[in-house]
LOKOL-165710 format. One line per 10 residues: number of its first residue (from 1); their letters; for each residue y, z, x of N, C-alpha, C, CB. Coordinates in nm, 2 decimals. Glycine has a CB too. Example, Ala and Ser with C-alpha at 12.3 -4.5 7.8 and 13.67 -1.06 7.14 Angstrom:
BEGIN
1 = as = -0.57/0.78/1.32/-0.45/0.78/1.23/-0.33/0.78/1.32/-0.45/0.90/1.13; -0.22/0.71/1.28/-0.11/0.71/1.37/0.00/0.79/1.29/-0.06/0.57/1.41;
This chain:
BEGIN
1 = mamshtyenv = 1.82/3.43/0.05/1.74/3.31/0.07/1.83/3.19/0.09/1.65/3.29/-0.05; 1.78/3.09/0.15/1.85/2.97/0.17/1.75/2.86/0.21/1.97/2.98/0.27; 1.80/2.75/0.25/1.71/2.65/0.30/1.64/2.70/0.43/1.79/2.52/0.33; 1.51/2.67/0.43/1.42/2.70/0.54/1.43/2.59/0.64/1.28/2.73/0.50; 1.43/2.62/0.77/1.44/2.51/0.87/1.31/2.50/0.95/1.55/2.54/0.97; 1.21/2.58/0.92/1.08/2.58/0.99/0.97/2.56/0.90/1.07/2.72/1.07; 0.88/2.47/0.94/0.76/2.44/0.87/0.66/2.56/0.89/0.69/2.31/0.91; 0.60/2.60/0.79/0.49/2.71/0.80/0.37/2.64/0.84/0.47/2.78/0.66; 0.31/2.69/0.95/0.18/2.64/1.00/0.06/2.68/0.92/0.16/2.68/1.15; 0.07/2.80/0.86/-0.04/2.85/0.78/0.01/2.83/0.63/-0.07/3.00/0.81;
11 = eparvqidel = -0.07/2.75/0.56/-0.03/2.72/0.43/-0.08/2.83/0.33/-0.09/2.59/0.38; 0.00/2.87/0.23/-0.05/2.97/0.14/-0.15/2.91/0.05/0.07/3.02/0.05; -0.23/2.99/-0.02/-0.32/2.94/-0.12/-0.25/2.89/-0.24/-0.43/3.05/-0.16; -0.30/2.79/-0.31/-0.24/2.74/-0.43/-0.20/2.85/-0.53/-0.33/2.63/-0.50; -0.29/2.95/-0.55/-0.27/3.06/-0.64/-0.15/3.14/-0.60/-0.39/3.15/-0.64; -0.11/3.15/-0.47/0.00/3.22/-0.43/0.13/3.14/-0.48/0.01/3.24/-0.28; 0.13/3.01/-0.47/0.24/2.93/-0.52/0.25/2.95/-0.67/0.23/2.78/-0.48; 0.14/2.94/-0.74/0.14/2.95/-0.88/0.19/3.08/-0.93/0.00/2.92/-0.94; 0.17/3.18/-0.85/0.21/3.32/-0.90/0.36/3.36/-0.86/0.12/3.42/-0.84; 0.43/3.27/-0.79/0.56/3.30/-0.75/0.65/3.31/-0.87/0.62/3.19/-0.65;
21 = egpvvvefgt = 0.74/3.41/-0.87/0.84/3.42/-0.98/0.97/3.36/-0.94/0.86/3.57/-1.01; 1.03/3.30/-1.04/1.16/3.24/-1.02/1.15/3.10/-0.97/1.24/3.33/-0.93; 1.27/3.05/-0.93/1.28/2.91/-0.88/1.24/2.90/-0.73/1.42/2.85/-0.90; 1.16/2.80/-0.70/1.12/2.78/-0.57/1.11/2.63/-0.54/0.98/2.85/-0.54; 1.14/2.58/-0.42/1.12/2.45/-0.38/1.02/2.45/-0.27/1.25/2.37/-0.33; 0.90/2.38/-0.29/0.80/2.37/-0.19/0.81/2.23/-0.13/0.66/2.39/-0.25; 0.84/2.22/0.00/0.86/2.10/0.07/0.74/2.07/0.16/0.99/2.10/0.16; 0.67/1.96/0.14/0.56/1.92/0.22/0.60/1.81/0.32/0.44/1.87/0.14; 0.57/1.83/0.45/0.60/1.73/0.55/0.55/1.77/0.68/0.75/1.71/0.55; 0.61/1.72/0.79/0.57/1.76/0.93/0.70/1.75/1.01/0.46/1.67/0.99;
31 = pwcghcaaaq = 0.70/1.82/1.12/0.82/1.82/1.21/0.84/1.68/1.28/0.81/1.92/1.32; 0.73/1.61/1.29/0.74/1.48/1.36/0.77/1.36/1.27/0.62/1.45/1.44; 0.77/1.38/1.14/0.79/1.27/1.04/0.93/1.23/1.03/0.74/1.32/0.90; 0.96/1.10/1.06/1.09/1.04/1.05/1.16/1.06/0.92/1.09/0.90/1.09; 1.08/1.03/0.81/1.13/1.05/0.67/1.17/1.19/0.65/1.03/1.00/0.57; 1.09/1.28/0.70/1.12/1.43/0.68/1.25/1.47/0.75/1.01/1.51/0.73; 1.27/1.42/0.87/1.39/1.44/0.95/1.51/1.39/0.88/1.38/1.39/1.09; 1.50/1.27/0.82/1.61/1.20/0.76/1.65/1.28/0.63/1.58/1.06/0.72; 1.56/1.35/0.57/1.59/1.43/0.45/1.66/1.56/0.47/1.46/1.45/0.37; 1.65/1.61/0.60/1.70/1.74/0.62/1.85/1.76/0.60/1.67/1.78/0.76;
41 = pllevafaay = 1.93/1.66/0.64/2.08/1.68/0.61/2.10/1.67/0.46/2.16/1.56/0.68; 2.02/1.60/0.38/2.04/1.59/0.24/2.00/1.72/0.18/1.95/1.48/0.18; 1.90/1.79/0.23/1.86/1.92/0.18/1.96/2.02/0.21/1.72/1.96/0.24; 2.02/2.01/0.33/2.13/2.11/0.37/2.25/2.10/0.27/2.19/2.07/0.51; 2.29/1.98/0.23/2.40/1.96/0.13/2.36/2.02/0.00/2.43/1.81/0.12; 2.24/1.99/-0.05/2.19/2.03/-0.18/2.18/2.18/-0.19/2.06/1.97/-0.21; 2.12/2.24/-0.08/2.09/2.39/-0.09/2.22/2.47/-0.06/1.99/2.42/0.02; 2.33/2.41/-0.02/2.45/2.48/0.00/2.50/2.54/-0.13/2.56/2.38/0.06; 2.48/2.47/-0.24/2.52/2.52/-0.37/2.41/2.61/-0.44/2.56/2.41/-0.46; 2.29/2.61/-0.38/2.18/2.68/-0.45/2.11/2.77/-0.35/2.08/2.58/-0.50;
51 = rlirhikied = 2.19/2.86/-0.29/2.14/2.95/-0.18/2.04/3.05/-0.23/2.26/3.02/-0.12; 2.04/3.08/-0.36/1.94/3.18/-0.41/1.81/3.12/-0.44/2.00/3.25/-0.53; 1.79/2.99/-0.44/1.66/2.93/-0.47/1.58/2.93/-0.34/1.68/2.79/-0.52; 1.46/2.99/-0.35/1.37/3.00/-0.24/1.32/2.86/-0.20/1.25/3.09/-0.27; 1.31/2.83/-0.07/1.27/2.71/-0.01/1.15/2.74/0.09/1.38/2.63/0.06; 1.04/2.68/0.06/0.92/2.69/0.15/0.88/2.56/0.21/0.80/2.76/0.07; 0.88/2.55/0.34/0.84/2.42/0.41/0.70/2.44/0.45/0.94/2.39/0.53; 0.61/2.35/0.41/0.47/2.36/0.44/0.44/2.23/0.53/0.38/2.36/0.32; 0.38/2.26/0.65/0.34/2.15/0.73/0.21/2.09/0.67/0.31/2.19/0.88; 0.21/1.97/0.63/0.10/1.90/0.56/0.02/1.81/0.66/0.15/1.82/0.44;
61 = gprrrlgrsf = -0.10/1.77/0.62/-0.18/1.68/0.70/-0.32/1.69/0.66/-0.16/1.72/0.85; -0.41/1.62/0.74/-0.55/1.62/0.71/-0.61/1.76/0.70/-0.62/1.54/0.81; -0.70/1.78/0.61/-0.77/1.90/0.58/-0.67/2.02/0.54/-0.84/1.95/0.71; -0.56/1.98/0.49/-0.46/2.08/0.43/-0.48/2.08/0.28/-0.31/2.05/0.47; -0.53/2.19/0.23/-0.57/2.19/0.09/-0.45/2.20/-0.01/-0.66/2.31/0.06; -0.34/2.27/0.03/-0.23/2.29/-0.06/-0.17/2.16/-0.10/-0.13/2.39/0.00; -0.14/2.08/0.00/-0.08/1.94/-0.03/-0.17/1.86/-0.12/-0.06/1.87/0.10; -0.30/1.87/-0.10/-0.40/1.79/-0.18/-0.40/1.85/-0.32/-0.54/1.80/-0.12; -0.38/1.98/-0.34/-0.38/2.03/-0.47/-0.26/1.99/-0.55/-0.39/2.19/-0.47; -0.15/1.95/-0.48/-0.03/1.90/-0.55/-0.03/1.74/-0.55/0.09/1.95/-0.48;
71 = rvklwptlif = -0.14/1.68/-0.50/-0.15/1.54/-0.49/-0.04/1.47/-0.41/-0.16/1.48/-0.63; -0.01/1.54/-0.30/0.09/1.49/-0.21/0.04/1.37/-0.13/0.15/1.60/-0.11; 0.11/1.26/-0.13/0.06/1.14/-0.06/0.16/1.09/0.05/0.03/1.03/-0.16; 0.29/1.11/0.02/0.39/1.07/0.12/0.48/1.19/0.15/0.48/0.96/0.06; 0.54/1.19/0.27/0.63/1.30/0.31/0.77/1.25/0.32/0.59/1.35/0.45; 0.87/1.33/0.30/0.86/1.46/0.24/0.84/1.45/0.09/0.98/1.55/0.28; 0.76/1.54/0.04/0.75/1.56/-0.10/0.80/1.70/-0.14/0.60/1.54/-0.15; 0.89/1.70/-0.23/0.96/1.83/-0.27/0.90/1.86/-0.41/1.11/1.82/-0.27; 0.85/1.98/-0.43/0.80/2.02/-0.56/0.89/2.13/-0.60/0.65/2.07/-0.55; 0.95/2.12/-0.72/1.05/2.21/-0.78/0.97/2.29/-0.88/1.17/2.14/-0.84;
81 = vnngreiarl = 0.96/2.42/-0.85/0.87/2.51/-0.93/0.96/2.62/-0.99/0.76/2.57/-0.85; 0.93/2.66/-1.11/0.99/2.78/-1.17/0.88/2.86/-1.24/1.10/2.74/-1.27; 0.87/2.99/-1.19/0.76/3.08/-1.24/0.63/3.01/-1.24/0.79/3.12/-1.38; 0.60/2.95/-1.12/0.47/2.89/-1.10/0.44/2.76/-1.17/0.37/2.98/-1.14; 0.54/2.70/-1.24/0.51/2.58/-1.31/0.60/2.47/-1.25/0.55/2.59/-1.46; 0.54/2.35/-1.22/0.61/2.24/-1.16/0.71/2.18/-1.27/0.52/2.13/-1.11; 0.83/2.18/-1.23/0.94/2.12/-1.32/0.98/1.98/-1.28/1.06/2.22/-1.32; 0.99/1.96/-1.15/1.03/1.83/-1.10/0.96/1.80/-0.96/1.18/1.82/-1.09; 0.97/1.68/-0.92/0.91/1.63/-0.80/0.99/1.52/-0.74/0.76/1.59/-0.81; 1.02/1.52/-0.61/1.09/1.41/-0.54/1.01/1.37/-0.42/1.23/1.45/-0.50;
91 = vrprnaavii = 0.99/1.24/-0.40/0.92/1.19/-0.29/1.02/1.11/-0.21/0.79/1.11/-0.33; 1.04/1.14/-0.08/1.13/1.07/0.01/1.27/1.05/-0.06/1.08/0.94/0.05; 1.34/1.17/-0.09/1.47/1.15/-0.15/1.57/1.08/-0.06/1.52/1.29/-0.19; 1.65/1.00/-0.12/1.74/0.92/-0.04/1.89/0.96/-0.04/1.74/0.77/-0.08; 1.92/1.06/-0.13/2.05/1.12/-0.13/2.05/1.26/-0.19/2.15/1.03/-0.22; 2.15/1.33/-0.16/2.16/1.47/-0.20/2.17/1.49/-0.35/2.28/1.54/-0.13; 2.23/1.39/-0.41/2.25/1.40/-0.56/2.12/1.42/-0.64/2.33/1.28/-0.61; 2.02/1.35/-0.60/1.89/1.36/-0.67/1.83/1.50/-0.64/1.79/1.25/-0.63; 1.85/1.55/-0.53/1.80/1.69/-0.50/1.87/1.79/-0.58/1.81/1.72/-0.34; 2.00/1.77/-0.58/2.09/1.87/-0.66/2.05/1.86/-0.81/2.24/1.83/-0.65;
101 = ealkqig = 2.02/1.75/-0.86/1.98/1.74/-1.00/1.85/1.81/-1.03/1.96/1.59/-1.04; 1.75/1.80/-0.94/1.63/1.87/-0.95/1.65/2.02/-0.93/1.53/1.82/-0.85; 1.74/2.06/-0.84/1.77/2.20/-0.83/1.83/2.26/-0.96/1.86/2.23/-0.71; 1.91/2.18/-1.02/1.97/2.23/-1.15/1.86/2.26/-1.25/2.07/2.12/-1.20; 1.76/2.18/-1.25/1.65/2.20/-1.35/1.58/2.33/-1.33/1.55/2.08/-1.34; 1.57/2.38/-1.21/1.50/2.51/-1.19/1.59/2.63/-1.17/1.41/2.50/-1.07; 1.72/2.60/-1.13/1.81/2.71/-1.10/1.90/2.75/-1.21/1.90/2.67/-0.99;
C-alpha cells in the first residue's frame, strides 16, 4: 500500500469505512480543487515514511453521503482512522509535518 493518486468515483458506504481494520487515511476532495492539488506534494512527503498505511481518496461533492457522514465541509479533508475509529482530522493541511504527526497517531 502507499499513497493513492486517484480519486474513487464510487464512494464506499460509511459502514465499510467503519469496518476497516488497521490504520487508514480517508481523503475527501476533487481532482479540480486547487487546495487538493496543493496538498498532494505534502501527502507524498508524509506517506513516504508510512507506506503501509492505507490511503483512500474519495471524490466528494453534492449528494455524496460519505463526506456528509463525516461532516466534511472543506477540501481536502483528511480523516485518520484506526480500526474504524476516527483518531485525527486535518482540513487543508499546509505542511507535511502536520500530516506526519497525524500519521504517527494511527501508525
